[in-house]
N, C-alpha and C positions, 0 to 999 in steps of 0.2 A: 647774735643774731646772725649775723655774718659765718658761722662757721655751718649754722644750718641752711644757710643759702646753699653754701657750697654742697655739699652734701645730700642733701634734700632737693636743693631748688625749689619749684614751685608747692613744693609742699609744705614748707616751711610758713606759706602763705595761712594754710589751715590754720593755726592759731588765733589767726584773728580776724578769720571768716568761716563760717558756717560753708559747707558744702551738701550739693543735694545726693539724694539716697538714689541709686538704681541707673543712673548714667552710663554708660558704653560706649563704646567710639563703635562705628561698625564693621561687620566679619570682615577682614581679609577675601579677596578672590577665591574661590574656590582654585586649590594647587598655588597659588601664588607666596611665596615668601611673606612671613611675617613682618611687619617694620618694626627696627629695635623702638622695646617702651625705651623713656626714660624717665630717670627720677621726677620727671615736672608730672608725671602723672597722678592725680589724685584719687587719693582711695575714698571713698562712698560712707560717710560719717558721717552724721549729724555735727559732728566736734571735733578736732582733731582730739583724741583724750591722751593723758601721760605714758601709759602702755602702748600705745599707737605709735607714740611721737618716737618712742624709744626702740621699739622693733622696726620701724625703717630705718629711724636713723643708723644703730648698731649694724643691720642687713645692710645696709650700701656703706658702711664704712669698712665692714670686711671683703663686701666685693670687691670694692677699690684698692682694695691693700692684697688683692691677691687669690683670698679666701672666697672662693663665691659657692661653693656648698655651704660652712654653714650661713654666709650670708642669704641665701635661700632659703634656707630654713626659716629664719625671722620672718622673709617675709612671707614666705607661705602659713606659718602661725597667725602673722596681722589678716591673710587672706580668706583664711578660714572662721577666722573670729567675725571679720566684717559681713564675710560673703561677695567682697568687693573680685568682680572679673577681672580689672585692671591690674592688681593686685596679684590676682592666680598669674596674670599672662606674663607680671614684670618676676614673679618667683619661678616660672615654667625657665623661663630665658635664659635669668641668673645661673640655675640649674644644669642648663644644658652646656653654660660657656664653662662649668664644674669641670664638664669630663665624667662625670660621674651618671653610668647610666640607670644604675634604680634609683638615685636620689631626682634624676630629669624624670624617670616612670611617673615614678611617686605621685609630683609636683603635677604631670599632665593630667593624671588619673582625678585626681584630688579635685583639679578645674572640671573636667568632665562630668562628674559626680555632681560638682556643683549647680554647673551650669549643661545639664542634658544639649540641650538646643544649641550650643556654643558650637557655629562652624570651624574656629580658632582653634578650639580644646581640641575637637574632633581629628584637626590638621595637624596639630602640633601629636599627640599621641602617636598618630598613624609612624610620622616621622623619627620619633626616639624607638619606636618596635624595630621600625624597620632598620634605624642603625643599629642596631643592639642586634641585629640578626634574629629577631625573634617574629618571623614571617606568622608561623604560625596563628599565632595570636592577635594576627592582622584582621581576620574577615570580619570578627564584630563590630570592632571602632573601625571599616573600610565600611559596612552596611549602614552603624548606624551614622555616620559621615556622609554618606550618600544621601541617604532619607535627608538628611539637613540641608542638602545644599536648594540654592531655589532650581526649580524644573528647566529655567530660561539657560542655565549655566550646569549643567548633570552633563550635558554631551559633552562640553569641552573636560571637565571631572573626569570622565570615565576613558578620554582618549590620552588625558597627560599620565594615567596609571604608570603605562612602562617604560616613564621617564623618572616615576618614584621608587621603582624596582631594579631599579636596571642595574643599580651597586652589589644588589644580594650574593650571598655564593653559590644559594640554592635555588635556581630558576628554576627547575621543575615542580619543588613546591610553590614559589610563585607565582608559577602559573594559575595551579591546583585552588589556591588559596582566591586568588581574586574571580576566578570562573566561579566557585561557589558565593562568594560576595554579589556576582552580578549577575546571579540565578535572574532576580526579579525584572534587574534592563533588559534581559536576553527575551523575556516573554512581554516587553513593553514594545511595539512598532518602532515607535521614532524614537529609541533606544538603543535596539538590537543591531544594528549595523554597526555603530560605536560599540558596545560593548564588545561581538563576537571578533569583532578589529584589532581591541584591545586585548582579548584572549587568545588569537591567534599571534600577534606582534610576542608574548609571552611567551608559546610556545615555540617561534620560533627563536627567541633569545635562549631559550631551554636545548634547540638545536633538533627539535620534530617539526619538520620541514611538512610533513603530511598530514600531521594533526593542525598545523596553521592553516593549510591547505583545507582542510575543509572548514575551516572558523571559515575562514574566507568566501565560501560557498555559502553556510549556511546565515552569514552575515548577509549576502548580496541576497539570498534567499529572501529574509525577510525587507530587505525593499529594494529593488536596484539601482531603482534612482541613486543610492548613497553612494558620494568616494569614496566613503572609511576603505570598506574591503577592495575598493580599487587599488588604494594607498598601499593598503598591504600585500595585495597581488605582486606590485611592482617590488617589492621590499623582495617576496618571492621569486620575482622575476628576475631579478640581480645577481640571488642565489642561484639560478642555475636553474628554478623551478618553470622548466617549461611549460605546464601545466595549469601555470596563472594566468597565461597570454589570452586564454580565451572568457576570463574576470573579465581582463581590462578591457579587450575588446565587446565585451555585452555593454559593460557599463556606456563606453564612447559610444555606443546605437542609441545610447540615450539624447534625445535633441537638447538637454540640461547639463550636460555631461560637462563638466568646468574643463577652461582649458588649461589649467596645473595639472592637470592628467596626464592632459592627451601628451600633455610637454614632455613631463616625465617618462610617457609609453616612448615617443621619439627617440630621446636620451637613452631611455635602456637600449632599445632596436639600432640603435648607434653604436653600444658597447658592444654586443650582437653581434657586429658586423652584418646586419641586414639592413643597409642604407638606404636600397629602394623601398623601405615597409617604415622606415622612416620621414623619408621626404612625402612620401604619400599622407599621413599624419601630419606633418607641417603644414604642407597644401592646401589639406581640409583646413584645417584650422586658421588658416592665414583669407583663406574664401570666407570663409562663416566668420568668420570676427577677425575683419584687417587692422582693427583699433588695439591688436594686443600686443608689445614690444617684444616680449620676451621670446614669440615664436618668431620674427622675422632677425631676433640675435641667434637662436638656436640655425635656423637653417642658414643663416650666412656663413655659421662658424662649419656647417656641417661642410656645404661647400666649400671652403677657403680647406679642411680638411682635403677636401675633392681633389683640391688645385685647381676649380672652377672659377677662375680670378673674376672674373666679371660679373659673372652671377651673386657671387659673395660679397663683391664691393658694392655691388647694385640693395642686396637686404643691410650689411653693416652699416653703411650709411643712411638709409631710412630709420634702421633702429634709432641712430645718435637723432635724427631731424623729428623722432616723434616726440623722445625724450627732450628734446628745446622747446618744440612746439605748446605740448601740452602738459599738467600733470599725468604723470604716467600710472600706471598699474601698481597696487604694493609687490615690493621686491622686484619690479625688473627693471626698478631706474639704483637700484644700487650703485653707488661712487665704482665697487670694483667689476661690475657688470660694462659700466659705460669703458671704462680704461681697459677691459677686456677686448672691446670692441674696437678702439683704438689702436692697441698691437693688432690684433688681426689685421687690419687696414693698412697698419705700419708695412707688415709682412708681405702682403700682397704687393705694397709700393716698390719694396725693396725688392722684392723676385722680378718686376716687371723694368729695374733699376731706374726706378725713382728715387734718388738716397734721398735730395730736398725734399721731398714729401713723406716718405718715412722719418726721417728725423722732425721734421716739424710735429706729424703726429705724435713721434713718441715725446715731443717736450711737452704735449698738450695734457699728458698724462701726470695728473698730482697726486697718488696715494704714495704717502710717506711708506708702506711697508714694498711695493714695487721698486721703490725709487736706486735701489744698486741695481737690480738688475734692467730698467730701463736706461740707468746710466752707462752699463754695458752694452747697451743694442747700441746706443749711438754712438758710443769709444768703436764698436765695429766699423759702425757707419763711416765713422771718420777716419777710421785708418785703411779703409778700401780705396778712399778717396786720398789717402798720400797724408794723410795728417794722423798718424800715428803719435805725434806728441801733446796731441789737442785730445785725443781718446783716452791717454793715459792720463791727462788733467779731469775729464771729464768723470773717472774713476776716483780720483782725490777729494773730487768736491762735494762728494757725498756724503751727507752728514751722519754721525756715527749716533745712531739710535739704543748701543747696545756693546757689552765688552767684545761681543766677538764679531763686532761689526768691521772693525779695525782688519781684524786678518783675512775678511772673506774678501775685503778691499785689495788685498793683497796677494789674494788667490789671484781676483778677478783680473787685477794686472797683470800678473805673470801669464795667465790664458793667453791674454793679448796681446802679448809679445811672442808666445809662440808660436798661437794663429798668422804672425807676421815676419815669420822669420827671422825672430829676435830671441831664439832659443837662448843664448850666450846671456844675453842680459835678463832673460827671464830670471834661470838657476841662478845669477850673481842676486839679483834682488831675493828671492828665494830662500837662496843658502844665506844669507846674513838673518835673514831672521831667525830658519831652522838653529843656528849658534846659539841666539839666546831661549829657544825652547826645539830642544834637539828632541823631545819624545812625542811630538804633535805630530796626529795623523795623517792630517788634510797636508800640513808644510811638506812631510816626507816623498807623501805619497807624490805631492805637484811635483815638487823637487826632484823624485827621481825623474819625472814623467820629460821633463825640461834636460833633465843631465844627459837623457837617451837621445833626446831631440837636437843635442848639441854636439855627440859624438862621446859623450864621457858615461861608455858603456859600462865600465868599472864600478863606477860612481853611483851608476842608475840602482845595477845591482847590491850592493853596499845600501842602499835605502830601502830598499826595497824587502831585503830579506829581513831590515833591522826592523823592518817593520812589521813584517811578519813574525818575528819572534816577540813584538811587543801587544800585537795585537792577531792572535794564529786565528782568528775566524773572519780575518778582511780579506774577503773573495776577491774584494778587485785589483791587492796587491798582489797576488796568486797569479790569477787571472793576467798582469800587465807584465810578470815578470817571465810566464810561459809564454805568453804573446808576442814580446821582441826575442827568446830564442828562435819561436816557430819561424817569425818573419823572417829575419836571417841565416834558416835553417841551419842552427848550431845546436846540439846536445837536444834533439827532438823528443828522445824517449822522457828527458827529465822534464822539457817543455809539455809534454801530455801527461805526467804527472800534476803538474803544478797546475795546466788547466784543469783536470779533472779534477783536484781537490778543490777550485772553483766552481765549481760546476754545481759541487756537493755541497758546496756551504750556501750558493744561490742556483738552485736549478730554471727560474724563471728567466732570467737575465740571459735577453736575448742576443746582449753585446760578448759573454762569456762565450754562449753557445758557437756564436760566430768565431769563436777563439778556436774551440774545438773544433768545430768544422775546416779552420783552417791547419790546425796541426795535424788532422788526418791529411790533408791533402799534402801539405810538405812531404808526410813521411810515406806518400805514394797509395794510401786507401782512397783513391778517388769517389768509389760510387759511395762509400759512407762519407766523406765530405761533401758531396751533394745532395744527400739526403737531411745533414744536418744544419746545411748552408739555407736550404729551402725552408726546414723549417722554423729556423730564427728567422728570416725573412720574410715568413709569413706574420710571424708574430709580430714584428717591428721594421717596417719596409726603411732603410737606414742606405745611405750611398755607399757607406764603406762596405756592409753586409750584400750590396748590391755590384762591388765590384770585386768582391771577393768570388761570391757564386758565379758571375757572369767569366770567371777565370775557369775556375772549374767546367762549368760547359764550354767555354772555348776547346781546354784541354779534350775534352770528349767528342770535338767533330762538331759539337750545335751551336753553330758557326752565328746563326740567324736569332734563336732565343735567348743566346749573350751581347747580341748588341740593340736586342729589347731592352733586356735587363740594364744594359749599362745606361739606355736613353733614359730610363725610367728615374737611376741612378744621378743623372747629371738633372733630372727635375726635380727633386730632392734635395741635391744640393751640389748648385754646379761646381762651387771651390772647391771642395772633397778631395784632400792632399792624395789620400790613396785612391781614388778613382784614376783620377787625372795620373798619376804616375802610372796608371795600370795599361790606360786608355795611349798614353807614350809607349811603353814599354811595345806594347804591341798592335802600334800603330794603326789606329782605328780611330775613323770615325762615325760614330753610330748615327 
């Protein structure tokens, strides 16, 4: 009896007590992952027969010994004879774990045929067909499954379909199959917006932006008050489809427009550089729904990016007070959002020189995922106050949650030393670790940068060339080596070749474009340098790029634009070494 208990769990008790027929547990919610069935699930039989016990026992023993496919076949045989849905479900789970697609499909189809109204059976069949890549066969099961889902759950199931099909290789086929399966839903006013949105998302995944826009338009035409087409339009807008903007605005003109759509629209506007429009959306939301915490957070972040520190601080503090005073709206109180607000407030405090307040805010951030980045910032604050060793200790004190954390801490400590004129110490620290791991990319790169700062130019070049040999696609290595030559005014043709290779490998990197502009300037191509550097600065406003572009403008005789740019650079990072050296060299106080 003990063996039976170990193998079958609660099934062994069936020898002593009859079980009722037809009892099945509630179906899983549509789209939800099925909970694993345990061996304790009892078959529906008036009494456990010897044959049934044998099949179940052998099936479970085979499964536990690693022969999931044969184990599933025994349990499936028992399920077919008894008609018990729990046994069909157990057989399906065993067959899926056997990684035999045909066996899994046979099992779930036998289950569905035995129990046509079963929501779980339909769910399993859909999932197995999709995993097998047999997308064209999912239309009928999808139609049938949708017909079994309760009306109250249909919209949620329909909108979850893109996630179900997201990994299929033939995405255009998936879009066509789902569109056919949802034909009835598209004609149902209550479901049409969700159905068209799902079709649009699948079309967008297939690269058909025009088709996705058409779907969003049809969904909104079916019911303008539905948020689903507007959410699809937000996706399209993020993908560069400007015509989606009108759909979003039409939805937002509705008095019942949801705040998360307006916030999403504001974020999208910021991404497109339309900050004035983003402010209007956020101001409207805060005026209409001042109790929406996330609106204050997003507007505060926007103000912070614009360096409107007083406004940003007021909004971010209000956001945190709202979280402290009441239960916030779903999503707005996520710990990472609270920590993000504290980090922005710390930046603002640091910008106005209140290092103690900045450190206090950083200490309040308790996210384990942010522990290292927060301690690195604290270390920088300590070092700026002349407490470099305390800063190093702050980095070293961070718990190591993964094997990579020890190296990340070492790299952070090296960066701290470089930033505070201790390049030789940084090189010594990283060099010791590099002896143990001579081919580690991040160590090679950071040790090279430290060697250059310490004046070991030959070592720097040797390490970067080694990195390029080990990893020919390492754009940052080509860039660092080329920039070092350009900045020193040596071997300029070679420097340009190296930087152009970096641009080829990483064409959207503003810092690499900065290097390209700088080497052109060093080679006397001043107007080409200006063009490249202006594009880089527009893409990423940065103090170092401002230093380079300002020098180009100064050389061209445009003194006031240069001063203005350098002032902007100082607002971005007053301690930037390149910018400070440039101002000192030209004896300029912007």
